[in-house]
Backbone as CSV, one residue per row, in Angstrom:
resi,resn,N_x,N_y,N_z,CA_x,CA_y,CA_z,C_x,C_y,C_z
1,MET,142.424,121.953,97.836,143.429,121.567,96.866,142.826,120.523,95.933
2,VAL,143.061,120.680,94.656,142.549,119.758,93.657,143.730,119.081,92.988
3,ILE,143.667,117.769,92.926,144.700,116.999,92.232,144.028,116.317,91.054
4,GLU,144.491,116.637,89.865,143.937,116.019,88.671,144.729,114.773,88.344
5,ILE,144.007,113.677,88.176,144.640,112.395,87.862,144.026,111.890,86.566
6,ASN,144.871,111.600,85.617,144.386,111.001,84.387,144.938,109.586,84.278
7,LYS,144.584,108.879,83.225,144.982,107.479,83.117,146.490,107.301,82.908
8,ASN,147.190,108.356,82.545,148.636,108.266,82.334,149.448,108.751,83.538
9,SER,148.774,109.068,84.645,149.467,109.576,85.833,150.333,108.484,86.448
10,ASP,151.510,108.879,86.873,152.443,107.962,87.512,152.060,107.801,88.987
11,PRO,151.907,106.574,89.480,151.526,106.364,90.888,152.479,107.026,91.879
12,LYS,153.753,107.050,91.580,154.719,107.689,92.477,154.464,109.193,92.565
13,GLU,154.146,109.784,91.429,153.865,111.222,91.403,152.572,111.537,92.163
14,ILE,151.577,110.669,92.043,150.321,110.861,92.764,150.558,110.816,94.270
15,LYS,151.325,109.838,94.732,151.635,109.730,96.160,152.388,110.960,96.646
16,LYS,153.297,111.459,95.822,154.062,112.649,96.181,153.127,113.849,96.339
17,LEU,152.171,114.002,95.421,151.211,115.098,95.497,150.319,114.977,96.728
18,LEU,149.909,113.758,97.041,149.054,113.552,98.206,149.785,113.861,99.506
19,HIS,151.060,113.511,99.578,151.831,113.781,100.789,152.158,115.266,100.940
20,SER,152.137,116.000,99.845,152.440,117.426,99.920,151.187,118.266,100.160
21,SER,150.064,117.610,100.359,148.810,118.306,100.587,148.896,119.146,101.862
22,PRO,148.430,120.398,101.814,148.531,121.253,102.999,147.574,120.851,104.121
23,LYS,146.473,120.183,103.781,145.507,119.804,104.809,145.878,118.462,105.406
24,LYS,146.121,118.474,106.656,146.360,117.246,107.399,145.318,117.227,108.500
25,GLY,144.760,116.101,108.754,143.741,116.057,109.790,143.507,114.646,110.269
26,ASN,142.698,114.557,111.249,142.368,113.284,111.832,140.942,112.937,111.414
27,LEU,140.788,111.837,110.701,139.477,111.457,110.206,138.763,110.478,111.123
28,LYS,139.344,110.174,112.262,138.732,109.167,113.127,137.375,109.621,113.656
29,ASP,137.117,110.911,113.647,135.818,111.403,114.090,134.704,111.002,113.131
30,PHE,135.049,110.688,111.892,134.061,110.369,110.884,133.849,108.874,110.700
31,PHE,134.584,108.045,111.410,134.477,106.597,111.285,133.719,106.014,112.463
32,GLY,133.084,104.900,112.239,132.424,104.209,113.337,130.924,104.159,113.162
33,LYS,130.276,103.891,114.246,128.827,103.739,114.245,128.140,105.095,114.236
34,LEU,126.941,105.085,113.701,126.119,106.282,113.783,125.643,106.432,115.214
35,LYS,125.681,107.616,115.723,125.279,107.850,117.095,123.817,108.281,117.128
36,ARG,122.974,107.352,116.759,121.533,107.583,116.768,120.890,106.412,117.484
37,ASN,119.745,106.644,118.021,119.043,105.574,118.725,118.044,104.892,117.801
38,ILE,118.566,104.353,116.677,117.701,103.640,115.749,118.302,102.273,115.485
39,ASP,117.443,101.339,115.141,117.893,99.999,114.792,118.307,99.996,113.321
40,GLY,119.498,99.491,113.029,120.019,99.505,111.668,119.155,98.726,110.698
41,LEU,118.655,97.565,111.137,117.824,96.744,110.264,116.503,97.432,109.951
42,GLU,115.889,98.028,110.960,114.637,98.753,110.739,114.848,99.932,109.795
43,PHE,115.967,100.622,109.935,116.272,101.744,109.053,116.398,101.270,107.608
44,GLN,117.095,100.136,107.399,117.260,99.602,106.043,115.928,99.209,105.442
45,LYS,115.094,98.546,106.232,113.777,98.149,105.718,112.962,99.371,105.329
46,LYS,113.003,100.405,106.152,112.242,101.621,105.858,112.790,102.296,104.601
47,ALA,114.125,102.378,104.477,114.746,103.040,103.318,114.431,102.284,102.033
48,ARG,114.427,100.964,102.095,114.163,100.166,100.888,112.691,100.120,100.564
49,ASN,111.855,100.330,101.553,110.416,100.331,101.334,109.970,101.543,100.536
50,GLU,110.754,102.598,100.537,110.383,103.811,99.814,110.331,103.582,98.307
51,TRP,111.014,102.552,97.809,111.048,102.283,96.378,109.820,101.483,95.928
52,ASP,109.105,100.874,96.862,107.932,100.070,96.486,106.736,100.921,96.193
């Protein structure tokens, strides 16, 4: 489903469209820590080192 929002859209109408969305789901599976055995700081240093 695509909802087009422009600068003149009424916030109440936007909320109404969002609540009428056919897809309902649980997003808790996508939140939280990455389940990898890597150190976050080391990963950041490696990712930022690629630009040097």
